[in-house]
KOLTOR-473748 format. One record per residue (C-alpha): residue number from 1; residue in three letters; x, y, z. Coordinates in Angstrom, 1 decimal. Example, Ala and Ser with C-alpha at 12.3 -4.5 7.8 and 13.67 -1.06 7.14 Angstrom:
BEGIN
+-----+-----+--------+--------+--------+
!   n ! res !   east !  north !     up !
+-----+-----+--------+--------+--------+
!   1 ! ALA !   12.3 !   -4.5 !    7.8 !
!   2 ! SER !   13.7 !   -1.1 !    7.1 !
+-----+-----+--------+--------+--------+
***
This chain:
BEGIN
+-----+-----+--------+--------+--------+
!   n ! res !   east !  north !     up !
+-----+-----+--------+--------+--------+
!   1 ! MET !    0.0 !    0.0 !    0.0 !
!   2 ! PRO !    1.5 !    3.4 !   -0.9 !
!   3 ! LYS !    2.6 !    5.7 !    1.9 !
!   4 ! ARG !    0.9 !    9.0 !    2.3 !
!   5 ! HIS !    1.8 !   11.8 !    4.6 !
!   6 ! LEU !   -1.0 !   13.1 !    6.8 !
!   7 ! LYS !    0.1 !   16.2 !    8.8 !
!   8 ! ALA !   -0.6 !   16.6 !   12.5 !
!   9 ! ASN !   -3.0 !   19.4 !   13.2 !
!  10 ! ASP !   -3.3 !   21.5 !   16.4 !
!  11 ! GLN !   -5.9 !   23.9 !   15.3 !
!  12 ! PRO !   -8.2 !   25.4 !   17.9 !
!  13 ! VAL !  -11.8 !   24.2 !   18.3 !
!  14 ! ASN !  -14.0 !   25.6 !   15.6 !
!  15 ! LYS !  -17.1 !   24.9 !   13.5 !
!  16 ! GLN !  -15.0 !   23.1 !   10.9 !
!  17 ! ARG !  -13.7 !   20.6 !   13.5 !
!  18 ! GLU !  -17.3 !   20.0 !   14.7 !
!  19 ! ALA !  -18.4 !   19.2 !   11.1 !
!  20 ! SER !  -15.3 !   17.0 !   10.8 !
!  21 ! ILE !  -16.4 !   15.0 !   13.8 !
!  22 ! CYS !  -19.8 !   14.3 !   12.4 !
!  23 ! GLU !  -18.2 !   13.5 !    9.1 !
!  24 ! LEU !  -15.8 !   11.0 !   10.7 !
!  25 ! ARG !  -18.7 !    9.2 !   12.5 !
!  26 ! GLU !  -20.7 !    8.9 !    9.3 !
!  27 ! PHE !  -17.6 !    7.8 !    7.3 !
!  28 ! CYS !  -16.7 !    5.1 !    9.9 !
!  29 ! GLN !  -20.2 !    3.7 !    9.7 !
!  30 ! ARG !  -19.9 !    3.3 !    5.9 !
!  31 ! LEU !  -16.8 !    1.1 !    6.3 !
!  32 ! HIS !  -17.4 !   -2.7 !    6.2 !
!  33 ! GLN !  -14.3 !   -3.9 !    8.2 !
!  34 ! ARG !  -14.5 !   -3.2 !   12.0 !
!  35 ! CYS !  -10.7 !   -3.1 !   12.2 !
!  36 ! VAL !  -10.6 !   -0.3 !    9.6 !
!  37 ! ARG !  -13.3 !    1.5 !   11.5 !
!  38 ! ASP !  -11.3 !    1.1 !   14.7 !
!  39 ! LEU !   -8.2 !    2.4 !   12.8 !
!  40 ! ALA !  -10.0 !    5.5 !   11.4 !
!  41 ! PHE !  -11.5 !    6.4 !   14.8 !
!  42 ! SER !   -8.3 !    5.9 !   16.7 !
!  43 ! LEU !   -6.4 !    8.1 !   14.3 !
!  44 ! TYR !   -8.9 !   10.9 !   13.7 !
!  45 ! SER !  -11.2 !   11.2 !   16.6 !
!  46 ! GLU !  -10.7 !   14.1 !   19.1 !
!  47 ! SER !   -8.2 !   14.0 !   21.9 !
!  48 ! LEU !   -9.8 !   13.7 !   25.4 !
!  49 ! LEU !   -7.8 !   16.7 !   26.6 !
!  50 ! ARG !   -6.9 !   20.0 !   25.2 !
!  51 ! HIS !   -3.7 !   20.2 !   27.2 !
!  52 ! MET !   -2.0 !   18.9 !   30.3 !
!  53 ! HIS !   -1.2 !   21.2 !   33.3 !
!  54 ! ASP !    2.5 !   22.0 !   33.9 !
!  55 ! CYS !    3.6 !   19.8 !   30.9 !
!  56 ! PRO !    5.0 !   21.1 !   27.7 !
!  57 ! ALA !    3.6 !   18.1 !   25.7 !
!  58 ! LYS !    0.8 !   18.9 !   23.3 !
!  59 ! PRO !   -2.0 !   16.5 !   22.1 !
!  60 ! TYR !   -1.0 !   14.6 !   18.9 !
!  61 ! THR !   -3.8 !   14.9 !   16.3 !
!  62 ! LEU !   -4.2 !   14.3 !   12.6 !
!  63 ! ARG !   -6.2 !   16.0 !    9.9 !
!  64 ! PHE !   -9.1 !   13.9 !    8.5 !
!  65 ! ASP !   -8.7 !   15.0 !    4.9 !
!  66 ! ALA !   -9.3 !   13.7 !    1.4 !
!  67 ! ALA !   -6.1 !   11.6 !    1.4 !
!  68 ! ALA !   -7.1 !   10.0 !    4.7 !
!  69 ! LYS !  -10.5 !    9.0 !    3.3 !
!  70 ! ASP !   -9.0 !    7.6 !    0.1 !
!  71 ! TRP !   -6.6 !    5.2 !    1.8 !
!  72 ! LEU !   -9.2 !    4.2 !    4.4 !
!  73 ! ARG !  -11.6 !    3.2 !    1.7 !
!  74 ! GLN !   -8.8 !    1.4 !   -0.2 !
!  75 ! LEU !   -7.9 !   -0.4 !    3.1 !
!  76 ! ASP !  -11.6 !   -1.3 !    3.7 !
!  77 ! ARG !  -11.6 !   -3.0 !    0.3 !
!  78 ! GLN !   -8.3 !   -4.7 !    0.8 !
!  79 ! PRO !   -7.8 !   -5.1 !    4.6 !
!  80 ! ALA !   -5.2 !   -7.9 !    4.4 !
!  81 ! PRO !   -2.2 !   -5.7 !    5.3 !
!  82 ! LEU !   -4.0 !   -4.4 !    8.4 !
!  83 ! LEU !   -5.2 !   -7.9 !    9.4 !
!  84 ! ALA !   -1.7 !   -9.4 !    9.0 !
!  85 ! HIS !   -0.3 !   -6.6 !   11.2 !
!  86 ! LEU !   -2.9 !   -7.0 !   13.9 !
!  87 ! ALA !   -2.4 !  -10.8 !   13.9 !
!  88 ! LYS !    1.1 !  -10.3 !   15.3 !
!  89 ! ARG !   -0.3 !   -9.2 !   18.6 !
!  90 ! THR !    0.3 !  -11.6 !   21.5 !
!  91 ! SER !   -2.4 !   -9.9 !   23.7 !
!  92 ! THR !   -6.1 !   -9.1 !   23.3 !
!  93 ! ARG !   -5.9 !   -6.1 !   25.6 !
!  94 ! LEU !   -7.7 !   -3.0 !   24.2 !
!  95 ! GLY !   -4.8 !   -0.7 !   24.9 !
!  96 ! LEU !   -2.4 !   -2.9 !   23.0 !
!  97 ! TYR !   -4.8 !   -3.2 !   20.1 !
!  98 ! PHE !   -5.0 !    0.7 !   20.1 !
!  99 ! GLU !   -1.2 !    0.9 !   20.0 !
! 100 ! SER !   -1.1 !   -1.7 !   17.2 !
! 101 ! LEU !   -3.4 !    0.4 !   15.1 !
! 102 ! TRP !   -1.2 !    3.4 !   15.5 !
! 103 ! SER !    2.0 !    1.4 !   14.7 !
! 104 ! PHE !    0.4 !    0.2 !   11.5 !
! 105 ! TYR !   -0.2 !    3.9 !   10.6 !
! 106 ! TRP !    3.3 !    4.9 !   11.1 !
! 107 ! GLN !    4.9 !    1.8 !    9.6 !
! 108 ! TYR !    2.7 !    1.6 !    6.4 !
! 109 ! ILE !    0.8 !    4.8 !    5.8 !
! 110 ! ASP !    2.5 !    7.9 !    7.0 !
! 111 ! GLN !    5.9 !    9.0 !    5.6 !
! 112 ! SER !    7.2 !    9.7 !    9.2 !
! 113 ! ARG !    9.6 !    7.0 !   10.4 !
! 114 ! LEU !    8.6 !    4.8 !   13.4 !
! 115 ! LEU !   11.9 !    4.6 !   15.2 !
! 116 ! LEU !   10.8 !    2.9 !   18.4 !
! 117 ! HIS !    7.7 !    1.3 !   19.7 !
! 118 ! ASN !    7.3 !    0.1 !   23.3 !
! 119 ! HIS !   11.0 !    0.3 !   23.8 !
! 120 ! GLN !   11.9 !   -0.9 !   27.2 !
! 121 ! LEU !   14.5 !    1.1 !   29.2 !
! 122 ! SER !   16.6 !   -0.1 !   32.2 !
! 123 ! ARG !   19.4 !    1.2 !   34.3 !
! 124 ! ASN !   21.7 !   -1.1 !   36.3 !
! 125 ! GLY !   19.3 !   -3.9 !   36.0 !
! 126 ! LYS !   16.3 !   -1.8 !   37.1 !
! 127 ! THR !   13.4 !   -1.1 !   34.7 !
! 128 ! LEU !   12.9 !    2.6 !   34.1 !
! 129 ! GLY !    9.8 !    2.2 !   31.9 !
! 130 ! ALA !    9.0 !    2.1 !   28.2 !
! 131 ! LEU !    8.8 !    4.6 !   25.4 !
! 132 ! ASP !    5.4 !    4.1 !   23.7 !
! 133 ! PHE !    6.4 !    5.6 !   20.3 !
! 134 ! VAL !    9.3 !    7.7 !   18.9 !
! 135 ! ILE !    8.8 !    8.9 !   15.4 !
! 136 ! GLU !   10.8 !   11.1 !   13.0 !
! 137 ! THR !    8.5 !   13.4 !   11.0 !
! 138 ! THR !    9.1 !   14.3 !    7.4 !
! 139 ! ALA !   10.4 !   17.7 !    8.6 !
! 140 ! GLY !   13.1 !   15.9 !   10.5 !
! 141 ! GLU !   11.6 !   16.5 !   14.0 !
! 142 ! LEU !   11.9 !   13.7 !   16.6 !
! 143 ! LEU !    8.8 !   13.2 !   18.7 !
! 144 ! HIS !    8.2 !   10.9 !   21.7 !
! 145 ! ILE !    4.5 !   10.0 !   21.9 !
! 146 ! GLU !    2.8 !    8.4 !   24.9 !
! 147 ! ALA !   -0.5 !    6.9 !   23.8 !
! 148 ! ALA !   -3.6 !    5.5 !   25.6 !
! 149 ! ALA !   -7.2 !    4.6 !   24.9 !
! 150 ! LYS !   -9.2 !    5.5 !   28.0 !
! 151 ! PHE !  -12.9 !    5.3 !   29.0 !
! 152 ! PHE !  -13.9 !    7.4 !   32.1 !
! 153 ! LEU !  -17.1 !    8.1 !   33.9 !
! 154 ! GLY !  -17.6 !   11.6 !   35.5 !
! 155 ! HIS !  -18.4 !   11.1 !   39.2 !
! 156 ! VAL !  -19.5 !   14.1 !   41.2 !
! 157 ! ARG !  -16.6 !   15.0 !   43.5 !
! 158 ! ALA !  -17.0 !   14.5 !   47.3 !
! 159 ! ASP !  -14.4 !   17.1 !   48.0 !
! 160 ! LYS !  -14.7 !   20.0 !   45.6 !
! 161 ! THR !  -11.7 !   21.8 !   47.0 !
! 162 ! ALA !   -9.0 !   19.2 !   46.2 !
! 163 ! ARG !   -7.5 !   19.2 !   42.7 !
! 164 ! SER !   -5.0 !   17.1 !   40.9 !
! 165 ! PRO !   -1.8 !   18.9 !   39.8 !
! 166 ! ALA !   -2.0 !   17.3 !   36.4 !
! 167 ! TRP !   -5.4 !   18.7 !   35.5 !
! 168 ! ASP !   -8.1 !   21.0 !   36.7 !
! 169 ! SER !  -11.7 !   20.0 !   37.8 !
! 170 ! THR !  -13.7 !   21.2 !   40.7 !
! 171 ! THR !  -16.9 !   19.3 !   39.9 !
! 172 ! LEU !  -16.1 !   15.7 !   38.7 !
! 173 ! ASP !  -13.6 !   12.9 !   39.2 !
! 174 ! TRP !  -13.2 !   10.9 !   36.1 !
! 175 ! ILE !  -13.0 !    7.2 !   37.0 !
! 176 ! GLY !  -12.6 !    4.0 !   35.0 !
! 177 ! PRO !  -15.6 !    1.6 !   34.8 !
! 178 ! ASN !  -14.0 !   -0.9 !   37.2 !
! 179 ! ALA !  -12.9 !    2.0 !   39.5 !
! 180 ! ASN !   -9.2 !    1.0 !   39.5 !
! 181 ! ASP !   -8.2 !    3.7 !   37.1 !
! 182 ! ARG !   -8.5 !    7.5 !   37.4 !
! 183 ! LEU !   -7.9 !   10.2 !   34.8 !
! 184 ! ALA !   -6.0 !   12.3 !   37.4 !
! 185 ! TRP !   -3.7 !    9.3 !   38.2 !
! 186 ! LYS !   -3.1 !    8.5 !   34.5 !
! 187 ! LEU !   -2.2 !   12.2 !   33.8 !
! 188 ! GLU !    0.0 !   12.4 !   36.8 !
! 189 ! HIS !    1.9 !    9.2 !   35.8 !
! 190 ! MET !    2.2 !   10.4 !   32.2 !
! 191 ! ARG !    3.4 !   13.9 !   33.2 !
! 192 ! ARG !    5.8 !   12.9 !   35.9 !
! 193 ! HIS !    7.1 !    9.6 !   34.6 !
! 194 ! GLN !    6.2 !    8.6 !   31.0 !
! 195 ! LEU !    6.7 !   11.8 !   29.1 !
! 196 ! PRO !   10.0 !   12.7 !   30.8 !
! 197 ! LEU !   11.4 !    9.3 !   30.0 !
! 198 ! SER !   12.7 !   10.7 !   26.7 !
! 199 ! GLU !   15.1 !   12.9 !   28.6 !
! 200 ! ALA !   16.9 !   10.0 !   30.3 !
! 201 ! PRO !   20.4 !    9.3 !   29.0 !
! 202 ! GLU !   19.2 !    5.7 !   28.2 !
! 203 ! SER !   16.4 !    7.1 !   26.0 !
! 204 ! GLN !   18.6 !    9.6 !   24.3 !
! 205 ! ALA !   21.1 !    6.9 !   23.4 !
! 206 ! ALA !   18.4 !    4.6 !   22.0 !
! 207 ! ILE !   16.8 !    7.3 !   20.0 !
! 208 ! ALA !   20.2 !    8.4 !   18.6 !
! 209 ! ARG !   20.9 !    4.8 !   17.5 !
! 210 ! ALA !   17.5 !    4.5 !   15.9 !
! 211 ! SER !   17.6 !    7.9 !   14.1 !
! 212 ! GLY !   21.4 !    7.9 !   13.3 !
! 213 ! THR !   21.8 !   11.3 !   14.9 !
! 214 ! GLN !   21.7 !   13.2 !   18.2 !
! 215 ! ARG !   18.9 !   15.8 !   18.2 !
! 216 ! PRO !   16.4 !   17.3 !   20.6 !
! 217 ! VAL !   13.2 !   15.2 !   21.1 !
! 218 ! GLY !    9.8 !   16.8 !   21.4 !
! 219 ! SER !    6.9 !   15.2 !   23.3 !
! 220 ! ARG !    3.3 !   14.6 !   22.6 !
! 221 ! PHE !    0.4 !   12.8 !   24.4 !
! 222 ! LEU !   -2.2 !   10.8 !   22.5 !
! 223 ! LEU !   -5.4 !   10.2 !   24.4 !
! 224 ! ARG !   -8.4 !    8.8 !   22.7 !
! 225 ! GLY !  -11.5 !    7.0 !   24.0 !
! 226 ! CYS !  -14.8 !    8.3 !   25.5 !
! 227 ! LEU !  -15.9 !   10.4 !   28.5 !
! 228 ! PHE !  -19.3 !    9.4 !   30.1 !
! 229 ! TRP !  -21.1 !   12.3 !   31.8 !
! 230 ! PRO !  -23.7 !   11.6 !   34.5 !
! 231 ! GLY !  -27.1 !   10.6 !   33.1 !
! 232 ! THR !  -30.3 !   12.2 !   34.3 !
! 233 ! ASP !  -33.5 !   10.5 !   35.6 !
! 234 ! ASP !  -35.5 !   11.5 !   32.6 !
! 235 ! ASP !  -32.6 !   11.5 !   30.1 !
! 236 ! SER !  -33.6 !   15.1 !   29.1 !
! 237 ! ALA !  -30.0 !   16.0 !   28.6 !
! 238 ! GLY !  -30.0 !   13.8 !   25.4 !
! 239 ! ARG !  -26.9 !   12.9 !   23.5 !
! 240 ! GLN !  -24.8 !   16.0 !   23.9 !
! 241 ! ALA !  -22.1 !   16.3 !   26.6 !
! 242 ! PRO !  -22.6 !   19.3 !   28.9 !
! 243 ! ALA !  -20.3 !   22.3 !   28.8 !
! 244 ! SER !  -16.9 !   21.3 !   30.1 !
! 245 ! PRO !  -16.4 !   22.4 !   33.7 !
! 246 ! ASN !  -12.7 !   23.2 !   33.0 !
! 247 ! ASP !  -10.4 !   24.2 !   30.2 !
! 248 ! ASP !   -8.6 !   20.8 !   30.1 !
! 249 ! ILE !  -11.4 !   18.5 !   28.9 !
! 250 ! ASN !  -11.9 !   18.8 !   25.1 !
! 251 ! PRO !  -15.6 !   19.6 !   24.6 !
! 252 ! LEU !  -15.5 !   17.8 !   21.2 !
! 253 ! ALA !  -14.1 !   14.5 !   22.7 !
! 254 ! ASN !  -16.2 !   11.4 !   22.1 !
! 255 ! ALA !  -18.9 !   11.5 !   24.8 !
! 256 ! GLY !  -21.7 !    9.4 !   26.3 !
! 257 ! ARG !  -23.8 !    9.1 !   29.5 !
! 258 ! TRP !  -23.6 !    6.8 !   32.5 !
! 259 ! TRP !  -26.1 !    5.6 !   35.2 !
! 260 ! HIS !  -26.1 !    3.4 !   38.2 !
! 261 ! LEU !  -28.1 !    0.2 !   37.5 !
! 262 ! THR !  -31.1 !    1.1 !   39.7 !
! 263 ! SER !  -31.4 !    4.5 !   38.1 !
! 264 ! PHE !  -31.2 !    3.1 !   34.6 !
! 265 ! LEU !  -33.9 !    0.5 !   35.4 !
! 266 ! GLN !  -36.2 !    3.4 !   36.2 !
! 267 ! LEU !  -35.9 !    5.1 !   32.8 !
! 268 ! ASN !  -38.9 !    4.8 !   30.6 !
! 269 ! ALA !  -37.1 !    5.8 !   27.4 !
! 270 ! LEU !  -33.9 !    7.1 !   26.0 !
! 271 ! GLU !  -33.9 !   10.0 !   23.6 !
! 272 ! GLY !  -32.9 !    9.1 !   20.0 !
! 273 ! CYS !  -33.0 !    5.3 !   20.2 !
! 274 ! ASP !  -35.5 !    2.4 !   20.7 !
! 275 ! TYR !  -33.1 !   -0.5 !   20.3 !
! 276 ! PHE !  -29.8 !   -1.4 !   22.0 !
! 277 ! THR !  -26.9 !   -3.8 !   22.2 !
! 278 ! ILE !  -24.2 !   -4.5 !   24.8 !
! 279 ! LEU !  -20.7 !   -4.0 !   23.5 !
! 280 ! PRO !  -17.9 !   -6.4 !   24.4 !
! 281 ! ARG !  -14.7 !   -4.5 !   25.4 !
! 282 ! ASN !  -12.8 !   -5.2 !   22.2 !
! 283 ! HIS !  -15.6 !   -3.3 !   20.3 !
! 284 ! TRP !  -15.3 !   -0.1 !   22.4 !
! 285 ! LEU !  -13.2 !    2.0 !   20.0 !
! 286 ! SER !  -15.2 !    3.0 !   17.0 !
! 287 ! PRO !  -18.9 !    3.7 !   16.5 !
! 288 ! ALA !  -20.9 !    0.4 !   16.4 !
! 289 ! CYS !  -22.3 !   -0.7 !   13.0 !
! 290 ! TYR !  -24.0 !   -4.1 !   12.4 !
! 291 ! ALA !  -25.6 !   -5.8 !    9.4 !
! 292 ! GLY !  -29.4 !   -6.2 !    9.5 !
! 293 ! ALA !  -28.9 !   -9.7 !   10.9 !
! 294 ! LEU !  -28.3 !   -8.3 !   14.4 !
! 295 ! ALA !  -31.1 !   -9.1 !   16.8 !
! 296 ! PRO !  -31.1 !   -5.8 !   18.9 !
! 297 ! LEU !  -32.7 !   -5.5 !   22.3 !
! 298 ! ASN !  -35.6 !   -3.2 !   23.1 !
! 299 ! LEU !  -35.4 !   -1.2 !   26.3 !
! 300 ! ALA !  -37.3 !   -3.8 !   28.5 !
! 301 ! THR !  -35.1 !   -6.7 !   27.3 !
! 302 ! LEU !  -31.9 !   -4.6 !   27.8 !
! 303 ! LYS !  -32.9 !   -3.9 !   31.4 !
! 304 ! GLN !  -33.4 !   -7.6 !   32.0 !
! 305 ! ALA !  -30.0 !   -8.3 !   30.5 !
! 306 ! LEU !  -28.2 !   -5.6 !   32.4 !
! 307 ! LEU !  -29.8 !   -6.6 !   35.7 !
! 308 ! ARG !  -28.8 !  -10.2 !   35.2 !
! 309 ! GLN !  -25.2 !   -9.6 !   34.0 !
! 310 ! ILE !  -24.3 !   -6.8 !   36.4 !
! 311 ! SER !  -25.7 !   -8.6 !   39.4 !
! 312 ! LEU !  -23.7 !  -11.6 !   38.4 !
! 313 ! ARG !  -20.4 !  -10.0 !   37.6 !
! 314 ! GLN !  -20.6 !   -6.8 !   39.5 !
! 315 ! GLN !  -19.0 !   -5.0 !   36.6 !
! 316 ! GLY !  -20.2 !   -2.1 !   34.4 !
! 317 ! LEU !  -21.3 !   -2.6 !   30.9 !
! 318 ! MET !  -21.1 !   -0.4 !   27.8 !
! 319 ! VAL !  -24.3 !   -0.1 !   25.8 !
! 320 ! VAL !  -25.1 !    1.5 !   22.5 !
! 321 ! GLY !  -28.4 !    2.9 !   21.4 !
! 322 ! LEU !  -29.1 !    1.9 !   17.8 !
! 323 ! ARG !  -30.9 !    3.2 !   14.7 !
! 324 ! TYR !  -31.6 !    1.3 !   11.6 !
! 325 ! GLY !  -30.8 !    2.7 !    8.2 !
! 326 ! ARG !  -29.2 !    1.8 !    4.9 !
! 327 ! GLY !  -29.6 !   -1.9 !    5.7 !
! 328 ! GLN !  -27.6 !   -1.5 !    9.0 !
! 329 ! TRP !  -28.0 !   -1.0 !   12.7 !
! 330 ! ARG !  -25.9 !    2.1 !   13.5 !
! 331 ! GLU !  -24.8 !    3.6 !   16.9 !
! 332 ! ALA !  -26.9 !    6.6 !   17.8 !
! 333 ! ARG !  -25.8 !    6.9 !   21.5 !
! 334 ! ARG !  -23.2 !    5.5 !   23.8 !
! 335 ! LEU !  -24.1 !    4.6 !   27.4 !
! 336 ! PHE !  -22.5 !    3.0 !   30.5 !
! 337 ! VAL !  -24.4 !    1.3 !   33.3 !
! 338 ! VAL !  -22.5 !    0.4 !   36.5 !
! 339 ! PRO !  -23.4 !   -1.4 !   39.8 !
! 340 ! ASP !  -25.1 !    0.7 !   42.4 !
! 341 ! GLN !  -22.1 !    0.5 !   44.6 !
! 342 ! TRP !  -19.8 !    2.0 !   41.9 !
! 343 ! PRO !  -17.2 !    3.4 !   42.3 !
! 344 ! GLY !  -16.8 !    1.4 !   45.5 !
! 345 ! THR !  -16.7 !   -1.9 !   43.6 !
! 346 ! ALA !  -13.0 !   -2.4 !   43.2 !
! 347 ! ARG !   -9.9 !   -1.8 !   45.2 !
! 348 ! PRO !   -8.3 !    1.5 !   44.0 !
! 349 ! SER !   -5.0 !    1.1 !   42.2 !
! 350 ! ARG !   -2.6 !    3.5 !   40.7 !
! 351 ! ASN !   -1.4 !    1.0 !   38.2 !
! 352 ! THR !   -1.8 !    2.8 !   34.8 !
+-----+-----+--------+--------+--------+
***
C-alpha cells in the first residue's frame, strides 16, 4: 500500500472541526471492516484533553482530509495488510490493540519513520519504563509520543476543593468503569514519569541509535476513547455532553452518559433510540455498526440483560443505542451502566 503523509494538526476548536467529527462518524459507519473503523476512529477522533497542566507536551492529532479518506476506503476493500499486522499481537488487551493500530499507521501509511515502539529502558538492571512511540517526522523532527485509549465516567466530587496537579476539575472525578483507574492518576503518571522518559540518557542513546543522529526530542500525548457524563433521571440531557467544567477537557471529545443500575432501570425511554446492544470490550473504540442480521434489544429486554449480568459479575457494561438505516444498525448513542455501589466496587489502584 503506498505511503501518504498526513500532517498533524493542532488547530483550535471551531465549526470546521465540529463538522469533521460528524463526518468521521458517518464515514466510519460506511466502512465494512471493523478493524478499519477502529483504525479510522483511533487516528482521527478528538483528543480527550486540550492540554495537560505543567507539561510542555501537546496533544497529537491528525487531519481527516481527502487523502485519509481515500486510503481508508482502499484499506476497507483490501484489509489484508492491516489484518496481518494485527495478527502479530500476543495480547487481546484493548490498549495494545489501540497501539497496534497506530503502529500500523506509522509503519505503512505515514511518511514519518517509526523509530521505536514500546521500547523498554533499564538502568543497572532496574526497569525505568518504556517509550510508547518515537517517530521522525518528514520535517526531521523527533517526537516521543505516549498513547492511551481510555474510558472514564464523570463522578461528582465528594471534595470539591482538592484538585489534581495534572489537570483541573472542581466538579467531577473521572473514574474508570472498574474503579481502579482515574484520569487524574493517569495524567500524573504520564506527566511525571512517562513523558520525561525521553530525557533520560538511556532514552537519548536509544533514539540516537535508531535515528542515526543526536537531536532534541519533542513530546506529545495521544489520548483517545470516550468520556461518560452523569445521566439524568428522565434523560432530558439527550446525547450531547454538557459544557466542560474546565479548560482541560476537550468539549469535542467522544462523549456518552452513564447511570447506576437502579437509576437506569427506572428510565422509561432514552432519547434518540429504541433498540440497543451491549458492547464487548474489544468493540469499544469505533462507532458500532452491524448488518441487518443483528437481533437488537428493546429497552425492556436490555434492562433484564443488564440486571442479570451486572448482578452476576458486579462490573459495568457499555451499551449503544441503535438506529436502523441503509440496511444497517448504527450507533446513535453510547451509554454505560454500572453497579449501584460503583465506584466502590473495586480496590483502587494506581497501576496505569
